[in-house]
BAFIMI-227353 format. One record per residue (C-alpha): y, z, x; residue number from 1. Coordinates in nm, 3 decimals, always signed. Example, Ala and Ser with C-alpha at 12.3 -4.5 7.8 and 13.67 -1.06 7.14 Angstrom:
+---------+---------+---------+-----+
|       v |       w |       u |   k |
+---------+---------+---------+-----+
|  -0.450 |  +0.780 |  +1.230 |   1 |
|  -0.106 |  +0.714 |  +1.367 |   2 |
+---------+---------+---------+-----+
END
This chain:
+---------+---------+---------+-----+
|       v |       w |       u |   k |
+---------+---------+---------+-----+
|  +9.176 |  +7.998 | +12.509 |   1 |
|  +9.035 |  +8.277 | +12.296 |   2 |
|  +9.297 |  +8.456 | +12.092 |   3 |
|  +9.334 |  +8.832 | +12.163 |   4 |
|  +9.087 |  +9.031 | +11.962 |   5 |
|  +8.891 |  +8.723 | +11.850 |   6 |
|  +8.608 |  +8.755 | +12.101 |   7 |
|  +8.285 |  +8.931 | +12.014 |   8 |
|  +8.215 |  +9.273 | +12.169 |   9 |
|  +7.981 |  +9.125 | +12.432 |  10 |
|  +8.200 |  +8.826 | +12.524 |  11 |
|  +8.568 |  +8.752 | +12.582 |  12 |
|  +8.790 |  +8.906 | +12.850 |  13 |
|  +8.787 |  +9.266 | +12.965 |  14 |
|  +9.046 |  +9.387 | +13.216 |  15 |
|  +8.998 |  +9.714 | +13.405 |  16 |
|  +9.319 |  +9.848 | +13.558 |  17 |
|  +9.218 | +10.084 | +13.835 |  18 |
|  +8.970 |  +9.993 | +14.109 |  19 |
|  +8.858 | +10.354 | +14.114 |  20 |
|  +8.536 | +10.548 | +14.070 |  21 |
|  +8.587 | +10.541 | +13.693 |  22 |
|  +8.685 | +10.174 | +13.699 |  23 |
|  +8.384 | +10.062 | +13.903 |  24 |
|  +8.129 | +10.269 | +13.711 |  25 |
|  +8.276 | +10.147 | +13.382 |  26 |
|  +8.245 |  +9.785 | +13.498 |  27 |
|  +7.881 |  +9.839 | +13.592 |  28 |
|  +7.817 | +10.009 | +13.258 |  29 |
|  +7.981 |  +9.719 | +13.074 |  30 |
|  +7.729 |  +9.480 | +13.225 |  31 |
|  +7.446 |  +9.724 | +13.151 |  32 |
|  +7.563 |  +9.738 | +12.789 |  33 |
|  +7.529 |  +9.362 | +12.762 |  34 |
|  +7.883 |  +9.237 | +12.821 |  35 |
|  +7.858 |  +8.877 | +12.945 |  36 |
|  +8.223 |  +8.772 | +12.934 |  37 |
|  +8.502 |  +8.756 | +13.190 |  38 |
|  +8.564 |  +9.081 | +13.379 |  39 |
|  +8.874 |  +9.141 | +13.592 |  40 |
|  +8.929 |  +9.443 | +13.819 |  41 |
|  +9.291 |  +9.526 | +13.912 |  42 |
|  +9.369 |  +9.778 | +14.186 |  43 |
|  +9.693 |  +9.884 | +14.352 |  44 |
|  +9.519 |  +9.963 | +14.683 |  45 |
|  +9.387 |  +9.679 | +14.904 |  46 |
|  +9.045 |  +9.845 | +14.936 |  47 |
|  +8.730 |  +9.818 | +14.732 |  48 |
|  +8.661 | +10.138 | +14.532 |  49 |
|  +8.587 | +10.432 | +14.759 |  50 |
|  +8.488 | +10.797 | +14.733 |  51 |
|  +8.785 | +11.036 | +14.753 |  52 |
|  +8.625 | +11.383 | +14.790 |  53 |
|  +8.525 | +11.322 | +15.155 |  54 |
|  +8.890 | +11.259 | +15.251 |  55 |
|  +8.977 | +11.630 | +15.268 |  56 |
|  +8.638 | +11.725 | +15.409 |  57 |
|  +8.426 | +11.495 | +15.629 |  58 |
|  +8.696 | +11.234 | +15.699 |  59 |
|  +8.965 | +11.483 | +15.797 |  60 |
|  +8.727 | +11.670 | +16.025 |  61 |
|  +8.621 | +11.347 | +16.192 |  62 |
|  +8.257 | +11.369 | +16.079 |  63 |
|  +8.295 | +11.052 | +15.873 |  64 |
|  +8.503 | +10.739 | +15.912 |  65 |
|  +8.691 | +10.578 | +15.624 |  66 |
|  +8.482 | +10.264 | +15.669 |  67 |
|  +8.183 | +10.463 | +15.542 |  68 |
|  +8.322 | +10.599 | +15.214 |  69 |
|  +8.310 | +10.282 | +15.004 |  70 |
|  +8.133 | +10.354 | +14.676 |  71 |
|  +7.783 | +10.210 | +14.653 |  72 |
|  +7.738 |  +9.931 | +14.399 |  73 |
|  +7.474 | +10.007 | +14.138 |  74 |
|  +7.463 |  +9.641 | +14.034 |  75 |
|  +7.650 |  +9.313 | +14.066 |  76 |
|  +7.934 |  +9.319 | +13.812 |  77 |
|  +8.031 |  +8.952 | +13.856 |  78 |
|  +8.402 |  +9.038 | +13.843 |  79 |
|  +8.728 |  +8.886 | +13.955 |  80 |
|  +8.897 |  +9.131 | +14.192 |  81 |
|  +9.276 |  +9.161 | +14.221 |  82 |
|  +9.316 |  +9.427 | +14.489 |  83 |
|  +9.651 |  +9.532 | +14.631 |  84 |
|  +9.809 |  +9.419 | +14.303 |  85 |
|  +9.959 |  +9.706 | +14.102 |  86 |
| +10.000 |  +9.679 | +13.728 |  87 |
| +10.365 |  +9.716 | +13.624 |  88 |
| +10.359 |  +9.692 | +13.245 |  89 |
| +10.145 |  +9.671 | +12.934 |  90 |
| +10.210 |  +9.472 | +12.616 |  91 |
|  +9.965 |  +9.621 | +12.366 |  92 |
| +10.043 |  +9.390 | +12.070 |  93 |
| +10.033 |  +9.086 | +12.297 |  94 |
|  +9.720 |  +9.198 | +12.484 |  95 |
|  +9.872 |  +9.138 | +12.829 |  96 |
|  +9.903 |  +9.335 | +13.155 |  97 |
| +10.202 |  +9.262 | +13.379 |  98 |
| +10.140 |  +9.260 | +13.756 |  99 |
| +10.367 |  +9.337 | +14.050 | 100 |
| +10.339 |  +8.981 | +14.183 | 101 |
| +10.493 |  +8.840 | +13.864 | 102 |
| +10.172 |  +8.730 | +13.696 | 103 |
| +10.035 |  +8.866 | +13.370 | 104 |
|  +9.674 |  +8.901 | +13.266 | 105 |
|  +9.555 |  +8.843 | +12.910 | 106 |
|  +9.275 |  +9.061 | +12.779 | 107 |
|  +9.066 |  +9.111 | +12.469 | 108 |
|  +8.987 |  +9.470 | +12.565 | 109 |
|  +9.148 |  +9.687 | +12.832 | 110 |
|  +9.033 |  +9.994 | +13.022 | 111 |
|  +9.296 | +10.214 | +13.190 | 112 |
|  +9.149 | +10.392 | +13.495 | 113 |
|  +9.454 | +10.430 | +13.721 | 114 |
|  +9.387 | +10.794 | +13.806 | 115 |
|  +9.637 | +11.023 | +13.974 | 116 |
|  +9.846 | +11.041 | +14.289 | 117 |
|  +9.954 | +11.329 | +14.508 | 118 |
| +10.279 | +11.502 | +14.423 | 119 |
| +10.519 | +11.429 | +14.709 | 120 |
| +10.786 | +11.645 | +14.872 | 121 |
| +11.149 | +11.565 | +14.775 | 122 |
| +11.326 | +11.346 | +15.028 | 123 |
| +11.636 | +11.560 | +14.986 | 124 |
| +11.438 | +11.859 | +15.117 | 125 |
| +11.284 | +11.676 | +15.413 | 126 |
| +11.008 | +11.477 | +15.248 | 127 |
| +11.097 | +11.162 | +15.442 | 128 |
| +11.047 | +11.317 | +15.787 | 129 |
| +10.780 | +11.188 | +16.023 | 130 |
| +10.506 | +11.450 | +16.013 | 131 |
| +10.513 | +11.521 | +15.638 | 132 |
| +10.185 | +11.420 | +15.474 | 133 |
| +10.001 | +11.410 | +15.143 | 134 |
|  +9.628 | +11.350 | +15.104 | 135 |
|  +9.506 | +11.118 | +14.832 | 136 |
|  +9.427 | +10.775 | +14.981 | 137 |
|  +9.238 | +10.635 | +15.277 | 138 |
|  +9.567 | +10.568 | +15.455 | 139 |
|  +9.680 | +10.925 | +15.390 | 140 |
|  +9.361 | +11.061 | +15.546 | 141 |
|  +9.380 | +10.832 | +15.848 | 142 |
|  +9.744 | +10.922 | +15.917 | 143 |
|  +9.680 | +11.293 | +15.881 | 144 |
|  +9.367 | +11.284 | +16.095 | 145 |
|  +9.563 | +11.106 | +16.367 | 146 |
|  +9.840 | +11.366 | +16.348 | 147 |
|  +9.590 | +11.652 | +16.377 | 148 |
|  +9.418 | +11.488 | +16.674 | 149 |
|  +9.750 | +11.497 | +16.858 | 150 |
|  +9.714 | +11.876 | +16.864 | 151 |
| +10.022 | +12.010 | +16.684 | 152 |
| +10.123 | +12.366 | +16.774 | 153 |
| +10.106 | +12.461 | +16.406 | 154 |
| +10.014 | +12.293 | +16.078 | 155 |
| +10.190 | +12.393 | +15.757 | 156 |
|  +9.995 | +12.348 | +15.432 | 157 |
| +10.209 | +12.376 | +15.120 | 158 |
|  +9.985 | +12.490 | +14.835 | 159 |
|  +9.658 | +12.684 | +14.832 | 160 |
|  +9.465 | +12.494 | +14.566 | 161 |
|  +9.144 | +12.311 | +14.640 | 162 |
|  +9.299 | +12.035 | +14.851 | 163 |
|  +9.519 | +12.279 | +15.039 | 164 |
|  +9.227 | +12.510 | +15.107 | 165 |
|  +9.004 | +12.228 | +15.230 | 166 |
|  +9.277 | +12.098 | +15.461 | 167 |
|  +9.347 | +12.445 | +15.597 | 168 |
|  +8.977 | +12.504 | +15.647 | 169 |
|  +8.936 | +12.178 | +15.839 | 170 |
|  +9.234 | +12.260 | +16.060 | 171 |
|  +9.106 | +12.611 | +16.132 | 172 |
|  +8.761 | +12.476 | +16.221 | 173 |
|  +8.931 | +12.241 | +16.467 | 174 |
|  +9.106 | +12.532 | +16.636 | 175 |
|  +9.454 | +12.452 | +16.506 | 176 |
|  +9.702 | +12.721 | +16.407 | 177 |
|  +9.761 | +12.699 | +16.032 | 178 |
| +10.011 | +12.852 | +15.794 | 179 |
|  +9.956 | +12.814 | +15.419 | 180 |
| +10.226 | +12.890 | +15.165 | 181 |
| +10.135 | +12.966 | +14.805 | 182 |
| +10.385 | +13.011 | +14.523 | 183 |
| +10.155 | +13.253 | +14.339 | 184 |
|  +9.983 | +13.575 | +14.430 | 185 |
|  +9.646 | +13.422 | +14.532 | 186 |
|  +9.483 | +13.098 | +14.648 | 187 |
|  +9.308 | +12.890 | +14.381 | 188 |
|  +9.483 | +13.096 | +14.112 | 189 |
|  +9.569 | +12.792 | +13.899 | 190 |
|  +9.203 | +12.689 | +13.868 | 191 |
|  +9.009 | +13.014 | +13.902 | 192 |
|  +9.261 | +13.289 | +13.828 | 193 |
|  +9.404 | +13.563 | +14.044 | 194 |
|  +9.101 | +13.792 | +14.036 | 195 |
|  +8.872 | +13.543 | +14.208 | 196 |
|  +9.167 | +13.405 | +14.402 | 197 |
|  +9.219 | +13.737 | +14.575 | 198 |
|  +8.863 | +13.715 | +14.705 | 199 |
|  +8.944 | +13.366 | +14.833 | 200 |
|  +9.241 | +13.512 | +15.022 | 201 |
|  +8.992 | +13.705 | +15.234 | 202 |
|  +8.835 | +13.373 | +15.339 | 203 |
|  +9.172 | +13.256 | +15.472 | 204 |
|  +9.232 | +13.579 | +15.663 | 205 |
|  +8.881 | +13.581 | +15.811 | 206 |
|  +8.937 | +13.226 | +15.940 | 207 |
|  +9.260 | +13.332 | +16.110 | 208 |
|  +9.485 | +13.138 | +15.872 | 209 |
|  +9.841 | +13.267 | +15.826 | 210 |
|  +9.848 | +13.289 | +15.444 | 211 |
| +10.191 | +13.346 | +15.290 | 212 |
| +10.156 | +13.444 | +14.924 | 213 |
| +10.442 | +13.449 | +14.672 | 214 |
| +10.618 | +13.219 | +14.914 | 215 |
| +10.767 | +12.873 | +14.874 | 216 |
| +10.919 | +12.623 | +15.116 | 217 |
| +11.292 | +12.574 | +15.071 | 218 |
| +11.325 | +12.281 | +15.305 | 219 |
| +11.161 | +12.087 | +15.585 | 220 |
| +11.388 | +12.011 | +15.879 | 221 |
| +11.364 | +11.760 | +16.159 | 222 |
| +11.519 | +11.660 | +16.490 | 223 |
| +11.770 | +11.375 | +16.537 | 224 |
| +11.485 | +11.124 | +16.564 | 225 |
| +11.358 | +11.215 | +16.216 | 226 |
| +11.056 | +11.409 | +16.335 | 227 |
| +10.952 | +11.728 | +16.150 | 228 |
| +11.024 | +12.041 | +16.353 | 229 |
| +11.079 | +12.335 | +16.118 | 230 |
| +11.015 | +12.469 | +15.770 | 231 |
| +11.250 | +12.714 | +15.601 | 232 |
| +11.058 | +12.950 | +15.374 | 233 |
| +11.181 | +13.132 | +15.065 | 234 |
| +11.185 | +13.467 | +15.246 | 235 |
| +11.422 | +13.327 | +15.508 | 236 |
| +11.155 | +13.275 | +15.773 | 237 |
| +11.193 | +12.965 | +15.991 | 238 |
| +10.853 | +12.829 | +16.089 | 239 |
| +10.814 | +12.586 | +16.378 | 240 |
| +10.575 | +12.306 | +16.285 | 241 |
| +10.519 | +11.938 | +16.357 | 242 |
| +10.278 | +11.865 | +16.069 | 243 |
| +10.319 | +11.961 | +15.704 | 244 |
| +10.064 | +11.875 | +15.434 | 245 |
| +10.197 | +11.882 | +15.078 | 246 |
|  +9.915 | +11.994 | +14.845 | 247 |
| +10.106 | +12.089 | +14.531 | 248 |
|  +9.908 | +11.903 | +14.267 | 249 |
|  +9.877 | +11.557 | +14.119 | 250 |
| +10.063 | +11.329 | +13.880 | 251 |
|  +9.897 | +11.077 | +13.654 | 252 |
|  +9.970 | +10.712 | +13.733 | 253 |
| +10.125 | +10.624 | +13.396 | 254 |
| +10.468 | +10.482 | +13.489 | 255 |
| +10.345 | +10.129 | +13.431 | 256 |
| +10.272 | +10.224 | +13.069 | 257 |
| +10.635 | +10.306 | +12.990 | 258 |
| +10.740 | +10.129 | +12.671 | 259 |
| +10.381 | +10.040 | +12.580 | 260 |
| +10.370 | +10.270 | +12.279 | 261 |
| +10.081 | +10.471 | +12.423 | 262 |
| +10.089 | +10.851 | +12.428 | 263 |
| +10.120 | +10.877 | +12.807 | 264 |
| +10.322 | +11.088 | +13.049 | 265 |
| +10.282 | +11.257 | +13.390 | 266 |
|  +9.986 | +11.452 | +13.251 | 267 |
|  +9.787 | +11.140 | +13.161 | 268 |
|  +9.696 | +10.911 | +12.873 | 269 |
|  +9.590 | +11.077 | +12.549 | 270 |
|  +9.251 | +10.943 | +12.438 | 271 |
|  +9.008 | +11.031 | +12.162 | 272 |
|  +8.643 | +11.130 | +12.194 | 273 |
|  +8.547 | +10.760 | +12.221 | 274 |
|  +8.793 | +10.712 | +12.511 | 275 |
|  +9.022 | +10.504 | +12.289 | 276 |
|  +9.382 | +10.534 | +12.408 | 277 |
|  +9.612 | +10.686 | +12.147 | 278 |
|  +9.957 | +10.565 | +12.047 | 279 |
| +10.262 | +10.786 | +12.016 | 280 |
| +10.204 | +10.769 | +11.641 | 281 |
|  +9.865 | +10.935 | +11.676 | 282 |
|  +9.637 | +10.640 | +11.600 | 283 |
|  +9.403 | +10.456 | +11.842 | 284 |
|  +9.564 | +10.162 | +12.021 | 285 |
|  +9.386 |  +9.842 | +11.938 | 286 |
|  +9.141 |  +9.738 | +12.213 | 287 |
|  +9.276 |  +9.986 | +12.474 | 288 |
|  +9.063 | +10.258 | +12.635 | 289 |
|  +9.117 | +10.520 | +12.908 | 290 |
|  +8.873 | +10.700 | +13.140 | 291 |
|  +8.867 | +10.918 | +13.448 | 292 |
|  +9.142 | +11.133 | +13.595 | 293 |
|  +9.401 | +10.954 | +13.381 | 294 |
|  +9.251 | +11.049 | +13.044 | 295 |
|  +9.341 | +11.358 | +12.840 | 296 |
|  +9.067 | +11.402 | +12.583 | 297 |
|  +8.932 | +11.658 | +12.339 | 298 |
|  +8.610 | +11.843 | +12.417 | 299 |
|  +8.377 | +11.973 | +12.144 | 300 |
|  +8.364 | +12.319 | +12.304 | 301 |
|  +8.744 | +12.348 | +12.303 | 302 |
|  +8.882 | +12.215 | +11.976 | 303 |
|  +9.259 | +12.188 | +11.952 | 304 |
|  +9.308 | +12.110 | +12.322 | 305 |
|  +9.327 | +11.808 | +12.545 | 306 |
|  +9.161 | +11.832 | +12.884 | 307 |
|  +9.235 | +11.616 | +13.185 | 308 |
|  +8.968 | +11.684 | +13.445 | 309 |
|  +9.008 | +11.556 | +13.800 | 310 |
|  +8.636 | +11.567 | +13.871 | 311 |
|  +8.389 | +11.316 | +14.010 | 312 |
|  +8.125 | +11.377 | +13.741 | 313 |
|  +8.385 | +11.356 | +13.467 | 314 |
|  +8.502 | +11.015 | +13.587 | 315 |
|  +8.147 | +10.877 | +13.580 | 316 |
|  +8.067 | +11.020 | +13.238 | 317 |
|  +8.387 | +10.895 | +13.080 | 318 |
|  +8.340 | +10.551 | +13.237 | 319 |
|  +8.003 | +10.516 | +13.065 | 320 |
|  +8.138 | +10.646 | +12.735 | 321 |
|  +8.430 | +10.403 | +12.745 | 322 |
|  +8.206 | +10.109 | +12.834 | 323 |
|  +7.973 | +10.184 | +12.545 | 324 |
|  +8.254 | +10.191 | +12.291 | 325 |
|  +8.423 |  +9.885 | +12.437 | 326 |
|  +8.109 |  +9.678 | +12.388 | 327 |
|  +7.961 |  +9.824 | +12.070 | 328 |
|  +8.090 |  +9.848 | +11.716 | 329 |
|  +8.274 | +10.167 | +11.611 | 330 |
|  +7.966 | +10.291 | +11.427 | 331 |
|  +7.752 | +10.298 | +11.743 | 332 |
|  +7.880 | +10.630 | +11.873 | 333 |
|  +7.810 | +10.759 | +12.221 | 334 |
|  +7.985 | +11.093 | +12.228 | 335 |
|  +7.792 | +11.303 | +12.477 | 336 |
|  +8.034 | +11.518 | +12.673 | 337 |
|  +7.860 | +11.726 | +12.939 | 338 |
|  +8.019 | +12.040 | +13.073 | 339 |
|  +8.286 | +11.981 | +13.336 | 340 |
|  +8.164 | +12.063 | +13.686 | 341 |
|  +8.313 | +12.044 | +14.033 | 342 |
|  +8.259 | +12.182 | +14.381 | 343 |
|  +8.447 | +12.260 | +14.700 | 344 |
|  +8.363 | +12.359 | +15.056 | 345 |
|  +8.613 | +12.566 | +15.250 | 346 |
|  +8.606 | +12.839 | +15.514 | 347 |
|  +8.227 | +12.829 | +15.531 | 348 |
|  +8.186 | +12.883 | +15.157 | 349 |
|  +8.033 | +12.649 | +14.903 | 350 |
|  +8.200 | +12.694 | +14.567 | 351 |
|  +8.078 | +12.536 | +14.245 | 352 |
|  +8.231 | +12.562 | +13.899 | 353 |
|  +8.101 | +12.473 | +13.554 | 354 |
|  +8.281 | +12.477 | +13.222 | 355 |
|  +8.656 | +12.527 | +13.204 | 356 |
|  +8.746 | +12.856 | +13.376 | 357 |
|  +9.119 | +12.771 | +13.365 | 358 |
|  +9.128 | +12.839 | +12.991 | 359 |
|  +8.986 | +13.192 | +13.020 | 360 |
|  +9.161 | +13.517 | +12.942 | 361 |
|  +8.895 | +13.740 | +13.101 | 362 |
|  +8.653 | +13.733 | +13.393 | 363 |
|  +8.353 | +13.942 | +13.495 | 364 |
|  +8.153 | +13.947 | +13.817 | 365 |
|  +7.799 | +13.906 | +13.686 | 366 |
|  +7.608 | +13.862 | +14.012 | 367 |
|  +7.681 | +13.974 | +14.363 | 368 |
|  +8.020 | +14.119 | +14.452 | 369 |
|  +8.367 | +13.988 | +14.534 | 370 |
|  +8.334 | +14.160 | +14.870 | 371 |
|  +8.005 | +13.986 | +14.950 | 372 |
|  +7.953 | +13.630 | +15.067 | 373 |
|  +7.774 | +13.543 | +14.742 | 374 |
|  +7.889 | +13.612 | +14.387 | 375 |
|  +7.911 | +13.460 | +14.041 | 376 |
|  +8.213 | +13.505 | +13.817 | 377 |
|  +8.178 | +13.443 | +13.442 | 378 |
|  +8.485 | +13.344 | +13.242 | 379 |
|  +8.549 | +13.429 | +12.878 | 380 |
|  +8.797 | +13.326 | +12.613 | 381 |
|  +8.837 | +13.538 | +12.302 | 382 |
|  +8.490 | +13.685 | +12.347 | 383 |
|  +8.305 | +13.359 | +12.425 | 384 |
|  +8.163 | +13.243 | +12.759 | 385 |
|  +8.345 | +12.924 | +12.864 | 386 |
|  +8.293 | +12.891 | +13.239 | 387 |
|  +8.131 | +13.021 | +13.555 | 388 |
|  +8.202 | +12.995 | +13.926 | 389 |
|  +7.939 | +13.051 | +14.192 | 390 |
|  +8.016 | +13.109 | +14.559 | 391 |
|  +7.722 | +13.023 | +14.784 | 392 |
|  +7.492 | +13.050 | +14.480 | 393 |
|  +7.505 | +12.704 | +14.316 | 394 |
|  +7.151 | +12.701 | +14.176 | 395 |
|  +7.211 | +12.987 | +13.934 | 396 |
|  +7.464 | +12.789 | +13.732 | 397 |
|  +7.207 | +12.602 | +13.523 | 398 |
|  +7.146 | +12.919 | +13.324 | 399 |
|  +7.517 | +12.974 | +13.273 | 400 |
|  +7.559 | +12.614 | +13.160 | 401 |
|  +7.303 | +12.663 | +12.886 | 402 |
|  +7.482 | +12.977 | +12.768 | 403 |
|  +7.821 | +12.803 | +12.768 | 404 |
|  +7.688 | +12.514 | +12.562 | 405 |
|  +7.528 | +12.763 | +12.321 | 406 |
|  +7.870 | +12.933 | +12.280 | 407 |
|  +7.721 | +13.260 | +12.402 | 408 |
|  +7.929 | +13.579 | +12.382 | 409 |
|  +8.123 | +13.712 | +12.678 | 410 |
|  +8.026 | +13.884 | +12.897 | 411 |
|  +7.683 | +13.719 | +12.911 | 412 |
|  +7.367 | +13.929 | +12.906 | 413 |
|  +7.167 | +13.813 | +13.207 | 414 |
|  +6.943 | +14.087 | +13.338 | 415 |
|  +6.997 | +13.950 | +13.690 | 416 |
|  +6.854 | +14.165 | +13.968 | 417 |
|  +7.171 | +14.122 | +14.174 | 418 |
|  +7.408 | +14.195 | +13.887 | 419 |
|  +7.549 | +14.510 | +13.727 | 420 |
|  +7.397 | +14.647 | +13.408 | 421 |
|  +7.739 | +14.647 | +13.247 | 422 |
|  +7.984 | +14.415 | +13.426 | 423 |
|  +8.347 | +14.517 | +13.432 | 424 |
|  +8.568 | +14.289 | +13.224 | 425 |
|  +8.888 | +14.206 | +13.409 | 426 |
|  +9.198 | +14.008 | +13.319 | 427 |
|  +9.146 | +13.658 | +13.457 | 428 |
|  +9.503 | +13.671 | +13.595 | 429 |
|  +9.599 | +13.307 | +13.564 | 430 |
|  +9.958 | +13.246 | +13.673 | 431 |
| +10.069 | +13.081 | +13.346 | 432 |
|  +9.969 | +12.894 | +13.034 | 433 |
| +10.200 | +12.595 | +13.059 | 434 |
| +10.107 | +12.230 | +13.021 | 435 |
| +10.163 | +12.140 | +13.386 | 436 |
|  +9.899 | +12.028 | +13.632 | 437 |
|  +9.657 | +12.275 | +13.786 | 438 |
|  +9.420 | +12.192 | +14.071 | 439 |
|  +9.078 | +12.111 | +13.934 | 440 |
|  +9.169 | +12.141 | +13.567 | 441 |
|  +9.465 | +12.040 | +13.356 | 442 |
|  +9.430 | +12.202 | +13.015 | 443 |
|  +9.705 | +12.162 | +12.758 | 444 |
|  +9.759 | +12.217 | +12.391 | 445 |
|  +9.706 | +11.927 | +12.158 | 446 |
|  +9.985 | +11.856 | +11.915 | 447 |
|  +9.890 | +11.773 | +11.554 | 448 |
|  +9.900 | +11.398 | +11.506 | 449 |
|  +9.854 | +11.186 | +11.193 | 450 |
|  +9.554 | +10.955 | +11.158 | 451 |
|  +9.362 | +11.140 | +11.425 | 452 |
+---------+---------+---------+-----+
END
């Protein structure tokens, strides 16, 4: 058997932990890069890699079945698949991954692509009741869709981020009564700030959604059979409901890395610009890489920060970057990092974002108006354009992307026919600057580390 680390970059054994979008695209890229050795794919779910964005949109509404969301295969990866087999531990010096069934897998190089999971509701506050849901997996979507088809008298959505908004939108379109609670003063505030979030609040109201801002849920209560019946809100209101959807953010799947020596916690795995996983000492871990929702990496436009981006495009880009550096020598750099981008559809609006709005301190409406169906909001940080969000105007963002990459000043000078001559600069009104998870983006400060 080949000793760990002894195989050449195009041979040996590569293990990918995470049968996800990032994991699959990385495996395909490994073969494209010329890797001819043994490839093993480990996944905790029993399914082949599938597309998650449709779960809160087409699947929940019934327009698409879960059998039709499997990710297309770009090429044959000639891999050994271990599905339904979670990883439980990692021995970095020994080059071995421990599995839940008691086996361990040896590797020469390892890619971590275990992604995130939905934050659940505490059991002590009613999280174990029948009728309490999260939405992250195929099974989650199928259970929730079944519950909604039963026609509950009211659906409670806890959290007004992107997932919460998409769920509420789907319920409203189906004619269900919906109440949404939001800890902050506006929907989407964690990702887009309160200024744009207040415009989003109008979408909820226009759709007939009961939006409760600055409101939390104290407890979920059930009947003697363990079925959800009520929610007690922070203002003392008791809300009758049979279905509650917890949409309060995501946690990185890093528990299996405890004791590995990697710099990993609930926010993700710290990685460098080559997707090499970093140790707690600040140096790259030998032969270990990370990509996708799990990775917290630097971006050239935002030095001094780590960004974890729960975006489809980001997962694909990082997968290719990781594959390149797994196969090639350290000198063969492949460091292209495109601007983060994501989209959402809710309440009849198509929203697209580019850059990192969540880092901004100011915002300006550069096209359209907050009161109109279409508008573009530009985001600035310390006088530089860093992001833009378009509502029902996705095609205009190419121009903003070029300005962001050029580090253009804020507010941008556009000369757009549908924009003001001198846009008003407004406080972006983000709810906080902590290192916790925000829907869409998870920015956090990067601590100085030796050997970095």
